[in-house]
N, C-alpha and C positions, 0 to 999 in steps of 0.2 A: 295505310302505306301503300303507294302506288309505284311500281318499278316499271322500267322499261328495258327491254332485252331484245336482240335480235333472235328471231325464232328460227332455228336450222331446218333445212328441209328433211324430208324423210331420208333421202340417200345420205344426207350427212350424220344424222342419228344412227343409222344403220353402220356407217363407216366408223364412227366412234366406238360404237360397241364391239365390232370387230377387231378394233385396235386394242381392246382390253383383254384379249385372249390369253397373252404371255402372263400377266399379272394374275388373272383368275386362276389359270392352272398351276401357277407356281404356289398359290395357297390352298389347293385342294387338300393335300396330306393333312395340313393344319387344321383345316375346316372339318374334315372327317373325324380326326381324332378330338378336336375340341367341341364339335356339334354346334357350331355357329360359324358365320362368315368372318374371315379375317377383317381386321380394320383396315388394313391396306385395300382389301377388295372394296370395302364399302367407300373409302375414300376416292378409289379409282372411278367407281359408278358415279359419285357425286360430281367429280371433275368432269366427266363426260356428259353430264346432264341427264342421266338416267331417272333421277328423282323428280326431274322437272317436267316429264313428259305428260303428265296428267294434272298439272298444276295450272291454275288460271293465268292467262297471261298478264294481268294488272298485278300480279306478284312476281313476274320474272318467269313465270312458267311458260311451256310450250304448246299447250292445249293440243296435243297430237291425236291423231284419229287413231283407230284401233288397227288399222293396216300397219301403221307405224309400230305400233306395240307388237305386232306379230312378228315383224321383221327384226326388231331389236332384240326381243326375246330368244328368238332363234339363233341370232349370232351369241348371245350369253349363253344359251343352253349347249350351243355346240362346244363351248369351253367348259361349262360346269352346269349341270341341271339345278344344283341347290341355289346357286347364284341367279339363274334365270327364275325359277320359282319365287325366290324372295323379292326380286325387283317387280315380277307382275303382281305379286301379293300386295306390295307397297301402291301399285297404281290403282287397285280397287278402291281400298278406303280413302286414298288421297281425292279420288274422284267423288266419292261419298261425302267427303268433307266439304265439297263445293256446294252441296244442297243446304248447307246451315245458313243462318243469318249472315250478312256480311260483316258485322262486327266480330262474330266469331271466327270466321275465316281470317280478319285480320290478325287475330291472335295466333291462330294455328299457323298461318304462313309468314309470320314475323320471323320464324327460324328458317334460315337458308338451307335448302335442299332438305326440307322438312320430310320425315318418314313417320307415315301413320300405318298401323297395323291393325289386324281386327278380325272379326268372325260374324258369322251370321246365326250363330247357336244361341238361342236364348236360354243361357245357363246361369242367370243371375235372377235377383229379385230386386225391385225398386220400390220403395215406400215413400209417398209425397211427403215432402216437408217444406217449410217456409222458404219459399222462393227457387224450389227446385225439388231434387228426390235424392234420397239416400240410398245407396245401392251395395248390395252384398252379393257376392257369388264367385264363382271361378269359370275360366274359359281355356279349353285346351287347343292344340293344335295352332298356336299363335305364331306364325311364321315371322321371322326377323324382329322379335319383340326386344332382344337384346341391343338392337341399334335404333329402337323406335323412340320418338318423342311424344306420341299420342297413340292412344287406342281406341277404335271404335266398339265398344261393347254393346251386346244386345241382352235385355232383361225384360221381366215382365212385371209391369207395374201393377201393384195391387192396391186398392185403397176403397174407401167406404163410399164413393161416390160414383161407382161404376163398375163394368165387368173389368177382369184382368186385361191388360193391353201390353203387347210387345214393344218395347222402345229401343231406338239407338241413340247411344250417348257418347259424346266425345270427352275422354278422361286422359289427363297427362300421365305419362308412364310413371311420373314420380307419385302418384297417388295409389299405384299398383304394385303388388308383391310378385316378384317373378319366382317360380318353382322350377328348378333346373332337372326337368324329368324327360328331357328329349334323348332317350337311348332307343335307337331304331336301326332298321336295316337299311332303309333307302331315305333319300334326301337328308342326310344326317347334317349337312352344312347349314340347313336353314334355320336351326335354333328354334323350332316350332314349340316352344315350351308352354306351360300352363301359367296363366296370370289370375290373380286373386284380389278382389276388393273386399275390405271390410270396412264397413260403415263410411263409404266414400260419398261425399256431398257432390252432387252434380247441379250446377245452376240450370234452370229451365231453359235458358237460350241455347244450351248445349244438348239439349234433348229434342228428338224428332220420333214421331210415331213409325214403327217398322214398316207399315203398310205404305206409308207415303215415300219412304226411302226405296223400297221394292218397286214402286211405280215412278221413280225419278222424279216426284213431285218437290220442288225446290222451295226453300224459305228464302232464297237470296235474289234480291232485286237485281244485283250487278250480273249474275250469270243467267238471267231469265232469257235472253236472246241468243246465248252462245250454243251453237251446235253441239258442242260436247256433252251438254246435258239434255239432249232431246231423245233419250233412250231409257228405257226401264233399267234397273240395276242387273238382273240376271243375264240378259243379252250383253251388256258392257261386261260383265265378270267373264262371261264366255269367251267373248272376243280378246279380253285381256289375259287369259290364261292358257290359250292353245299354243302360242309361240314357243313355251318351253318344250313341249313334246316334239314339236318340229325340229328344234334344235338337238334334242337328245337321239332322235332318229338319224340325224345327219352325223352326229357325233359317232354313232355306233358302225356307220359305213365307214367315216374317216379312220377309226381305230381298227377296223376289220381290215381294210385295204392296206394300211401301213404295215401290219404284220404279214400279210399275204405272201410277199415274195420270198419270205424267208421260212415259211412253214412247209411241213409235208404233211401227209396223212398217215400216222404211225400203224404198224401193222398190216398196211397195204403196199401195193405196187407203185403209189404215187409219190415220187420224190418232191413233187411240188404240188401243193394244195390247188394251185391256180390252173393245173391241167386237168382236174377231175370234173367230168360232167356234173356231178352232185354240187359242185362249188359254183358253177356256171349256173345252175338252177336256183340255189340259194341266194346268190348276189342278184340275179335278175329279178326274183320275186321280191326281195327286200326293196330294191330300187323302186320297182313300181308302187310298193305299199308306201314308202316315202313320198312318191310324187302324189299320191292319193291324199296322204296326210296333209301335205301343202295345199291341195286343192281345197279341201274341207276347211282348213284353217282361214285360207283366202276368202271362201265363201261366206263364213260367219262374220268376217272383218268388213266384208262389202255389205253385208245385211244391215249391219249396225250403222256404217258410214254413209251409206246411200240414203237410208231413212232419215238419219240425222240430217244430212245436207238438204234433203227435200222437205224436212219436217212434216211427214206423213204420219199417221196414227200407227200405233202397234196393235195388231190383232193378237189374240190367244195363239192363234196357229204360228204367227212370226216369232212369238216368244219362245214357245216350245221348239220351233224349228232351230233357234239358236242353241238351245241345250242339246238337241239331237246332234247338230254339227260338232259341238264340244265333245260329245261322246264318242262320235265316230272318229275324231282326230286322236283320242286316246287309245281307242281300240287299235287303230290302224298303227299308230306309232309304237305301241307296245309290240305288237305282231312282227313288225319290222326288225325292232332291236333283238326280240327272241329269236327270230330265224338267224341274225348274225351271231349272236351270243352262242347259240347251239353249234353253230359253225366254226367256232373259235378255238376248240378244243381244250383238253384238260388243262393245259397250261394258263388259259384265261382266267382260272379261279384265283390265281395270285392277285394280291392287292395292288400291285404296281401295275397292271394291266386295266386300261380304262373301262374295257367292255363290261366287266363285272359291275363296276360302280354304276355305269349306265343303265344296266339292266336293272339294278336294284332301284335306282332313282325313277325309271318310267313305271315300274311296278307300283311304287308308292303314290305316284301321280294318279294312276288308274284306281286306287282304293279310296281315293278321296271322294266324300259323299257327293260333292256337286259335279265332280269329273267322271264319276262311275259310269262305263259305257252301257251296262244293262240298265241302270236306273234311268238314264237319259233316253235310251231307245224305248223302254216302256211307256214313260210318259209322252213321248212322240206318238207312239202306236195307239195309246189310249184316245188322244184327240183325235188322230186320224179315223178312229172307230166311231167318232161322234159323242164321245164322253168329256165332260168337263176335267180339267185338271184336279187331282187330288192332293195338290200342294199348293201353298202360297208363294213358292219359290219358282216363278215363271216370269 
């Protein structure tokens, strides 16, 4: 199936995302309580084309570059971190789906605004079977699972004819069981539940070696020449993820400045918080940290997009640098939010005050295994010191 659609500019994509703010904010309380995005939020994201951003153009997708992803996610994150996080998580497995054979993509992208969730954790096992594999296992932290059509699972294939090999498999959500276990402090609206496979058969053409996927090695003839697929997975994932943190940092500043005119500093002589030198220092510090967050987010996007456009090889140093930029965005974004949350006073702990939710969400992002600032900094420093990476995830 080949579709033709006018591909919007980056500016138009960002404008559409910004226009969703009122709908997204109107559903935050429901999403926090029900631990998943509201159906109306999903519908609004679909109508704005958010789920088309990383889909191949021949299926009506936009094949957007990662700079567009950063800017769109930043606008979504400014409204709600869970919405931005879920959108960015969909972008990554959707990109991965483009590495599968073309007839598999025909099946996946036959669903309008298809949503693919996934993980890179190999917490399942696959046994060879006639025409494919049979998978058993469970996968946690599957953001957006409730609204997904497919999941990319990672399992270890074990058989008599070779050593264990990690694989990536595309599985319809109807073949998986969802365990409603997402009871968390942060990113509550992402619905990042656990999914379970019990004796699920996966045809061989919906299976790829994990190593091939990590290196962006495509089994697709139609996508072979597309700039979108000229990067390894981890740099793509890094650039796809950082916009949420930029948006959360901006949201914290928005929330702080909205309350500032009516706040005093209790038990001091300041009738207006805005008059206190401490406030000036806090706001200036947070503002500069937000600027630095935006700088590093833009730099990882430029790294991915420029190398894709030029079709130049990726060195280990390039790949590790992408993860380092990701970690730096997370560290700086959280630091900025923490400064503003600390400056927001005791009244900010009420659930109706946005900064407490923003602080919980950015803390949750920083704890993610691939986002963690220390993990990414250590990997970067290791390679700078002349050592090989101690992980496949570069």
